[in-house]
C-alpha positions in Angstrom: 97.2 10.5 14.2 94.7 12.1 16.8 92.7 15.0 15.8 91.8 17.7 18.4 88.5 16.2 19.3 90.5 13.0 20.2 89.5 11.1 17.3 92.3 8.7 15.8 92.9 9.0 11.9 94.3 6.3 9.8 95.0 5.7 6.2 92.2 3.6 4.8 92.8 3.5 1.1 95.3 4.5 -1.4 95.2 5.0 -5.2 98.0 5.9 -7.5 96.8 9.0 -9.7 100.2 9.7 -11.5 103.7 8.5 -11.3 104.6 9.3 -7.8 101.3 10.9 -6.7 98.9 9.0 -4.4 95.4 9.9 -3.3 94.9 8.9 0.3 91.5 8.3 1.9 91.5 8.7 5.7 89.2 7.1 8.3 87.4 10.3 8.8 86.7 10.7 5.1 89.5 13.4 4.4 91.1 12.9 1.2 94.7 14.2 0.4 96.6 13.9 -2.8 100.4 13.7 -2.1 103.2 14.1 -4.8 106.2 12.1 -3.4 108.3 12.8 -6.4 110.1 15.8 -5.1 110.7 14.0 -2.0 112.3 10.9 -3.8 114.3 13.1 -6.2 115.8 15.3 -3.4 116.5 12.8 -0.7 120.2 11.6 0.2 118.9 8.4 1.6 119.9 5.4 -0.5 117.2 3.1 0.9 114.5 5.8 0.0 115.9 6.6 -3.5 115.3 3.1 -4.5 111.7 4.0 -4.7 112.3 6.1 -7.6 112.0 2.9 -9.4 108.1 3.2 -10.3 107.7 -0.6 -9.9 109.3 -0.3 -6.4 107.1 2.8 -5.6 104.1 0.8 -6.5 104.6 -1.7 -3.7 103.2 0.7 -1.2 100.6 -0.7 1.4 98.7 0.3 4.3 99.7 -1.4 7.6 98.2 -0.5 10.9 96.7 2.8 9.4 100.0 3.8 7.9 101.4 4.0 4.5 104.6 2.1 4.1 107.1 0.7 1.7 109.2 -2.4 2.1 110.3 -3.3 5.7 109.4 0.4 6.6 112.3 1.7 4.4 110.0 4.4 3.6 107.1 5.6 5.6 105.6 9.1 6.8 103.6 10.4 9.6 99.9 10.2 9.1 99.7 13.8 10.0 101.9 14.9 7.1 100.0 12.7 4.6 96.9 14.1 6.0 97.9 17.6 5.3 99.4 16.6 2.0 102.7 18.2 3.1 105.7 16.1 3.5 108.4 17.2 5.7 111.4 18.9 4.3 113.6 16.6 2.4 117.1 16.0 3.6 118.7 17.6 0.5 116.8 20.6 1.0 117.9 20.8 4.6 121.5 20.5 3.7 121.1 23.1 1.0 119.7 25.6 3.4 122.2 25.0 6.0 124.9 25.4 3.5 123.3 28.7 2.4 123.2 29.8 5.9 127.1 29.7 6.1 127.5 31.9 3.0 
């Protein structure tokens, strides 16, 4: 991710602080605490849902400044991780779309 000043930011350290909650430290010193639980419980993607298994969730790693699981079955933009806000989950988007038809 590139900030306004043109500085690239990468995930440098990851620590699990609760079941699906990770504390991320970025190359510029920013820290974010991200709860992946709601995302995992709401997603319709089977490859992503496998990470509800806490042992699989714990297989996260950093690669090229990104946080990834498996063979990139689950990864997020550094910007989303930096702000601590994951993008809307597919299930929420489907529910909102259905609600708009009612």
